[in-house]
Every structure is written in structure tokens, then in C-alpha cells.
C-alpha positions in Angstrom: 0.0 0.0 0.0 1.4 3.4 -1.0 1.2 5.8 1.9 3.2 8.7 0.5 6.5 7.7 2.0 7.3 4.4 0.5 7.4 5.0 -3.3 10.4 2.9 -4.1 9.0 -0.2 -2.3 5.5 0.4 -3.7 6.9 0.9 -7.3 8.9 -2.3 -7.1 5.9 -4.3 -5.8 3.6 -2.8 -8.4 6.0 -3.7 -11.2 6.5 -7.2 -9.9 2.8 -7.9 -9.5 1.9 -6.5 -12.9 4.7 -8.4 -14.5 3.5 -11.7 -12.9 0.0 -11.0 -14.1 1.3 -10.1 -17.6 -0.1 -6.6 -17.4 3.1 -4.6 -17.4 3.0 -3.8 -21.2 1.7 -0.3 -20.6 4.6 0.5 -18.2 7.2 -0.8 -20.6 5.9 0.5 -24.0 4.6 3.9 -25.0 1.0 4.1 -26.3 0.8 2.8 -29.8 -0.5 4.6 -32.8 -4.3 4.7 -33.3 -5.8 1.8 -35.1 -7.0 2.5 -38.6 -8.8 0.6 -41.3 -5.4 -0.3 -42.8 -4.0 -1.8 -39.6 -3.3 -5.5 -39.8 -4.4 -8.1 -37.2 -1.1 -8.0 -35.3 -1.2 -4.3 -34.8 -4.8 -4.6 -33.6 -3.9 -7.3 -31.2 -1.0 -5.4 -29.8 -3.1 -2.3 -29.4 -5.9 -4.2 -27.6 -3.3 -5.8 -25.3 -1.8 -2.4 -24.5 -5.2 -0.9 -23.8 -6.1 -3.8 -21.4 -2.7 -3.6 -19.7 -3.1 0.2 -19.2 -6.6 0.0 -17.9 -6.0 -2.8 -15.4 -2.6 -1.3 -14.4 -4.2 2.0 -13.5 -7.0 0.2 -11.5 -4.4 -1.9 -9.7 -2.2 1.1 -8.8 -5.1 3.2 -7.6 -6.4 0.4 -5.4 -2.9 0.2 -3.8 -2.8 3.8 -2.7 -3.9 4.8 0.8 -7.3 6.5 0.9 -6.0 9.6 2.6 -3.8 10.5 -0.4 -5.9 9.4 -3.3 -7.6 12.8 -3.7 -4.2 14.4 -4.4 -3.3 12.1 -7.3 -4.4 13.0 -10.8 -6.8 11.0 -12.9 -4.6 10.2 -15.9 -5.3 8.0 -18.9 -1.8 6.4 -18.8 -0.4 4.0 -16.2 3.1 5.1 -17.0 2.2 8.8 -16.5 0.5 7.9 -13.2 3.6 6.1 -11.9 5.8 9.0 -13.0 3.6 11.6 -11.3 3.5 9.6 -8.0 7.3 9.2 -8.1 7.9 12.9 -8.7 5.4 13.8 -6.0 6.7 11.4 -3.4 10.4 12.4 -3.8 9.7 15.9 -2.8 7.2 14.9 -0.2 9.3 12.2 1.5 12.1 14.6 2.6 9.9 17.5 3.7 7.3 15.3 5.4 10.0 13.4 7.3 11.6 16.6 8.5 8.3 18.0 9.6 7.4 14.8 11.5 10.8 14.6 13.2 10.5 18.3 14.3 7.0 17.6 15.7 8.0 14.5 17.5 11.1 16.0 19.1 9.2 19.0 20.4 6.2 17.1 21.8 5.5 17.1 25.5 3.6 14.5 27.4 0.5 16.0 28.9 -0.4 13.1 31.1 -3.4 11.9 29.1 
């Protein structure tokens, strides 16, 4: 479960699980060109596989994010972009949040309750 502080572990787990399920295509390959009337069956199959991978990967990633931070994450159409955004956001948040929490914890006083 991604809680805002554990991006590297979360990312590794997500990539592993999606790889085991065979759904990591959308994380490894950029979105393919739009299917046209002249597209052959192989291109259509690859496009369908990428769309399925992207849709299920996004659902899986969103399900593994803590409820208290889901509202801050964007609704993207790409699993790869979602992963990138979460990574960029967590790197800046990790250090500042850790510093704030440490400062709060070291200045707290026990009030007897």
C-alpha cells in the first residue's frame, strides 16, 4: 500500500505484480498509434493488449494507494504517467514530510493523558 512515504518499495511491488500477471506492457511500452482501417491483425492485437494492460494497471495502482492521499493524485489515462507523477510527487514529499514529522516528534511534550 502506497502511503506517500514508500514510493520505491511500492513501485517495485507494483512492477512485480503487474509483471507476474502479464499486465506490465503499458509500463514498458509507450502508447501505440491509433488503429486505422489499414491496420493489420497483429497491430490490432498489440493495441488491444496495451489498452487492457493500461486500464488494469491503472486500476491496480489506484487500489494500492492509501485512501487519505488518493484525492491528491491526478486521474490520468496512462499508467506510465500515473507512476511517473506519483514518483515525482513522493520524492519531494518524502524529505519535507520526514523533516516535519521529526521536528514535531522531538518538540512534543507528554500532557499526562
